[in-house]
C-alpha positions in Angstrom: 22.2 9.5 -36.7 19.5 9.7 -34.0 20.7 11.6 -30.9 21.0 9.8 -27.6 17.6 8.5 -26.4 17.4 8.3 -22.6 15.5 5.4 -21.1 15.4 6.5 -17.4 14.2 9.6 -15.6 17.7 10.5 -14.5 19.2 10.2 -18.0 16.2 12.1 -19.4 16.7 15.3 -17.3 18.6 17.2 -20.0 15.6 17.1 -22.4 13.5 20.2 -22.1 9.8 19.6 -22.5 6.7 21.8 -22.6 4.4 21.8 -19.6 3.2 23.8 -16.6 4.4 22.8 -13.1 1.9 23.6 -10.3 1.3 22.7 -6.6 -1.7 22.4 -4.3 -0.5 22.7 -0.7 -1.5 23.7 2.8 0.5 27.0 2.8 -0.8 29.9 5.0 -2.7 32.2 2.6 -2.3 35.1 5.1 1.5 35.1 4.8 1.9 33.7 8.3 3.5 30.4 9.3 0.4 28.3 10.0 1.1 26.3 6.9 -1.3 23.5 7.8 -5.0 22.5 7.7 -7.1 21.4 10.7 -9.4 18.5 9.9 -12.2 18.1 12.6 -13.4 14.6 13.4 -15.9 13.3 10.9 -14.8 15.9 8.3 -13.2 15.7 4.9 -10.4 17.9 3.6 -9.6 18.4 -0.1 -5.9 18.3 -0.8 -6.3 18.9 -4.5 -9.1 19.7 -6.9 -7.6 20.1 -10.3 -9.3 20.9 -13.7 -7.6 20.0 -16.9 -5.4 17.3 -18.3 -2.1 16.4 -16.6 -0.3 14.2 -14.2 0.3 14.3 -10.4 4.0 13.6 -9.9 4.5 13.7 -6.1 2.6 13.8 -2.9 4.2 14.8 0.5 2.3 15.0 3.7 2.6 14.8 7.5 0.0 14.8 10.3 -0.4 15.4 14.0 -3.4 13.7 15.6 -3.8 12.3 19.2 -6.4 9.7 18.5 -4.9 6.4 19.2 -4.2 4.3 16.1 -5.2 7.2 13.9 -3.3 6.1 10.9 -6.0 3.5 10.3 -8.7 6.1 11.1 -7.6 8.6 8.4 -8.6 7.6 4.9 -7.1 8.9 1.6 -9.2 8.8 -1.5 -8.5 9.9 -5.1 -10.9 10.5 -8.0 -10.1 10.8 -11.6 -12.0 12.6 -14.4 -15.3 13.2 -12.5 -15.8 9.6 -11.4 -18.2 9.0 -8.5 -16.3 6.0 -7.1 -12.7 6.6 -6.0 -9.8 4.9 -7.8 -7.8 5.1 -4.5 -9.2 4.3 -1.1 -7.0 3.3 1.8 -6.2 4.1 5.4 -3.4 6.7 5.3 -0.6 4.7 6.9 -1.2 1.6 4.9 -1.2 3.6 1.6 2.2 5.0 2.4 3.7 1.5 3.0 3.4 0.6 6.7 0.4 -1.2 8.3 -0.8 -1.7 11.9 -1.5 2.0 12.4 2.1 2.8 12.9 5.0 4.4 11.1 8.7 3.6 10.5 11.6 5.0 8.6 12.0 3.4 5.1 12.6 4.6 1.6 11.6 2.8 -1.6 11.4 4.1 -5.1 7.7 5.0 -5.2 6.9 5.4 -1.5 8.6 6.4 1.7 8.2 7.4 5.3 10.8 9.6 7.0 10.8 9.0 10.7 13.0 9.1 13.8 13.2 9.0 17.6 12.7 12.7 18.2 9.9 13.5 20.6 7.9 16.7 21.2 6.1 18.1 24.3 3.0 15.9 23.7 4.8 12.8 22.4 6.7 11.5 19.3 6.4 13.2 15.9 4.7 11.3 13.1 6.4 10.5 9.8 6.7 12.5 6.7 5.2 10.4 3.9 6.0 10.6 0.2 4.4 9.0 -2.9 6.0 9.2 -6.4 3.6 7.0 -8.3 2.6 9.0 -11.4 -1.1 9.7 -11.5 -2.4 10.9 -14.9 -5.8 12.4 -15.4 -7.7 13.5 -18.5 -10.0 16.3 -17.2 -10.1 16.4 -13.5 -8.3 15.1 -10.3 -9.5 15.3 -6.8 -7.7 14.0 -3.6 -9.3 14.1 -0.2 -8.5 13.0 3.4 -11.3 11.8 5.5 -10.9 12.0 9.3 -12.9 9.0 10.7 -11.3 9.4 14.2 -12.8 10.9 17.3 -10.3 13.7 17.5 -9.1 16.5 15.1 -6.1 16.3 12.9 -4.5 19.3 14.6 -1.8 19.8 11.9 -2.1 18.5 8.3 0.7 19.7 6.1 0.8 18.6 2.5 2.1 19.2 -1.1 0.5 17.8 -4.2 2.9 18.5 -7.1 1.5 18.2 -10.6 1.9 19.2 -14.2 -0.8 20.3 -16.7 -0.6 19.8 -20.4 -2.3 21.5 -23.3 -2.7 18.2 -25.2 -5.1 15.4 -24.2 -3.4 12.5 -22.5 -3.1 9.4 -24.7 -6.0 6.9 -24.7 -3.7 4.1 -23.5 -2.7 6.0 -20.3 -4.0 4.0 -17.4 -5.3 5.6 -14.2 -3.6 5.0 -10.9 -5.5 2.7 -8.4 -4.9 1.6 -4.9 -7.2 -0.3 -2.6 -7.0 -1.6 1.0 -8.2 -5.1 2.0 -8.1 -7.1 5.2 -9.0 -10.4 6.7 -8.9 -10.6 10.5 -8.2 -13.3 11.1 -7.7 -15.4 7.9 -9.8 -18.6 8.1 -7.2 -21.3 8.4 -7.6 -24.7 6.8 -6.9 -27.6 9.3 -5.0 -30.4 7.7 -4.5 -33.9 9.2 -1.4 -34.0 11.3 1.7 -35.6 9.9 5.1 -36.0 11.5 5.9 -34.1 14.7 7.7 -30.8 13.9 8.2 -31.5 10.2 10.6 -29.3 8.1 8.7 -26.6 6.1 8.8 -28.6 2.9 7.0 -31.6 4.5 4.1 -29.8 6.1 0.8 -31.6 5.8 -1.9 -30.4 3.4 -2.2 -29.4 -0.3 -3.7 -26.5 -2.1 -4.7 -27.1 -5.7 -7.3 -24.4 -6.1 -6.2 -21.2 -4.4 -9.8 -20.7 -3.2 -8.9 -20.1 0.4 -6.0 -17.8 -0.3 -5.8 -14.2 1.1 -6.9 -11.8 -1.8 -4.7 -8.8 -2.3 -6.4 -7.6 -5.5 -9.5 -8.6 -7.4 -10.0 -6.3 -10.4 -11.7 -6.3 -13.8 -10.7 -4.4 -16.9 -7.4 -3.8 -18.7 -4.2 -2.7 -17.1 -1.2 -3.9 -15.1 -0.6 -4.6 -11.4 2.5 -2.8 -10.0 2.8 -4.1 -6.5 1.5 -4.2 -2.9 2.1 -3.7 0.7 1.3 -6.7 2.9 0.9 -6.5 6.7 0.7 -9.6 8.9 0.1 -9.9 12.6 1.7 -13.3 13.2 0.2 -14.8 16.3 -1.0 -18.2 15.1 2.0 -20.6 14.6 -0.3 -23.6 13.7 1.8 -26.5 12.4 5.0 -24.5 12.0 8.1 -25.5 14.0 9.7 -22.1 13.6 6.5 -20.0 14.0 7.0 -18.8 10.5 4.0 -17.4 8.5 5.8 -17.3 5.2 5.3 -20.7 3.7 2.3 -19.3 1.9 2.8 -19.2 -1.9 1.8 -16.3 -4.1 -0.7 -17.1 -6.9 -1.8 -14.6 -9.5 -4.7 -15.5 -11.8 -5.0 -13.5 -15.0 -8.0 -13.0 -17.2 -10.3 -15.5 -15.5 -7.9 -18.4 -15.8 -8.5 -21.5 -13.8 -6.0 -23.6 -11.9 -3.1 -23.5 -12.2 -2.4 -19.7 -12.3 0.0 -18.2 -14.8 2.1 -16.9 -11.9 2.6 -19.4 -9.1 5.3 -18.7 -6.5 7.2 -20.6 -3.8 6.7 -18.7 -0.6 5.8 -15.4 1.0 9.3 -14.2 1.5 10.3 -15.3 -2.0 7.5 -13.2 -3.5 8.9 -10.2 -1.5 12.4 -10.9 -2.9 13.9 -12.3 0.3 14.6 -15.9 1.4 15.0 -18.2 4.4 12.5 -16.4 6.7 13.4 -12.7 6.4 16.8 -13.1 8.3 17.6 -9.4 7.6 14.8 -8.1 9.7 13.7 -4.6 8.5 15.4 -3.2 5.4 14.5 -0.9 2.5 15.2 -1.5 -1.1 13.9 0.4 -4.1 11.6 -2.4 -5.3 11.2 -4.6 -2.2 11.7 -4.4 1.5 10.4 -4.9 5.0 9.2 -1.6 6.4 8.2 -3.1 9.7 9.7 -6.3 11.2 8.8 -8.6 14.0 11.3 -11.0 15.6 13.7 -12.2 12.9 14.4 -15.4 14.9 10.9 -16.5 16.0 8.9 -14.5 13.4 6.1 -13.5 15.8 4.9 -10.0 15.9 3.9 -7.3 13.4 5.3 -7.2 9.9 4.8 -5.0 6.9 6.5 -5.8 3.6 6.4 -4.3 0.1 7.0 -5.6 -3.4 6.8 -3.2 -6.4 6.6 -4.5 -10.0 8.2 -1.4 -11.5 10.4 -3.3 -14.0 8.0 -6.3 -14.2 4.4 -5.1 -14.2 1.8 -7.9 -14.3 -0.4 -7.3 -17.3 -4.1 -8.2 -17.7 -6.7 -7.6 -20.4 -9.9 -8.7 -18.7 -9.3 -9.3 -15.0 -6.6 -10.1 -12.4 -6.8 -11.8 -9.0 -3.6 -11.5 -6.9 -3.6 -13.9 -3.9 -1.3 -15.4 -1.4 -1.6 -18.3 1.0 -1.7 -17.6 4.7 0.8 -20.3 5.8 1.4 -23.4 3.8 -2.0 -24.5 2.1 -3.6 -21.7 4.3 -2.9 -23.5 7.5 -2.5 -20.4 9.6 -5.1 -17.9 11.0 -3.2 -14.7 11.3 -4.5 -11.1 10.7 -3.7 -10.0 7.1 -4.1 -6.6 5.5 -2.8 -5.1 2.3 -2.8 -2.3 -0.2 -2.6 -3.2 -3.9 -1.4 -0.7 -6.5 -2.2 -0.9 -10.2 -3.0 1.0 -13.4 -6.0 0.4 -15.6 -8.1 1.9 -18.3 -11.3 3.5 -17.2 -14.1 2.9 -16.4 -13.4 0.6 -13.4 -15.7 -1.4 -11.2 -16.6 0.4 -8.0 -14.5 -0.5 -4.9 -16.3 -1.8 -1.8 -16.5 0.5 1.2 -13.7 0.1 3.8 -14.5 -1.9 6.9 -15.8 0.2 9.8 -13.1 2.0 11.8 -13.3 -0.4 14.8 -12.8 -3.4 12.5 -9.8 -1.8 10.8 -7.8 -1.3 14.0 -4.9 -3.6 14.7 -5.3 -6.4 17.2 -2.0 -5.4 18.7 -0.4 -2.0 18.5 3.2 -0.9 19.2 3.9 2.7 20.1 6.5 3.1 17.4 6.5 6.8 17.9 2.8 7.6 17.7 1.4 7.8 21.2 2.3 8.6 24.9 0.1 7.3 27.7 
């Protein structure tokens, strides 16, 4: 009889496996307690530069920088197996699950921020940020932080925990990817007016192409999409009686298919596994949640939400285009930004450069523990 075969990481802990556990961190090599790096403005700091075959299992980091909105000015990049173009490119805060250059306290399965109200002599402390997405590499891994702000990162603490193996990783092992996109504002489609203050299911306009949708991911190759963080600055109510941005449907086009897509949803909050206009406000679940909430009643304000396809990855063999309407039939012109996460076999098409710093900065910015006047 075959012995018990675990199917989860927790159940699999008793099984002893060969491997070498290692860490790249910011510890003080002199033996003192200055366990951080300083990253001057315009400079790049290397968190990890690893030779060999293995997998990154965990990243932890925290920062202190007094440049306003700096979480959109610091950029994290990751390169696998000697590639010239990064597989990961994102502003730091967005990569770890909260947009709008701010941080909050939330915990999901692959990403988290640990944050609270405590304040220091110069202002509030920033969040500790964690990533548990597994990141395999065949010959080399390199992770860097670029400081595109006008002030130094005075304290940059970090761990990169990884494991090296003697055997080559399998050919079917996809490489981890994450990429930031934004549209500020989304170009809304103006539909002929119908009844005054209609209910959401009778809003005017139709969308039978998906052409004007906000694009979360547009990739070519073979792999699977494993989720996203979507941030919305909701200031344009358009035709909505309840100032609600979430009547926009999710539409995922796989392998170059035309309309209709294989995966067509029923609304923004539905895709993010909630309903009826996010009545909960902020909450944190393992696979879905709202890491930053605006007004649960009027829905105005700044929102960040996440949906991870851990148990239900969306597979593609040639290409994938993950989109979502901004309002019903794209009838709203709010600011949208996002990070998509996916795995694919290499090589991959080069990612575009990020927008310039000034274009990345949020239109509105709450303090949320990051700045004192």
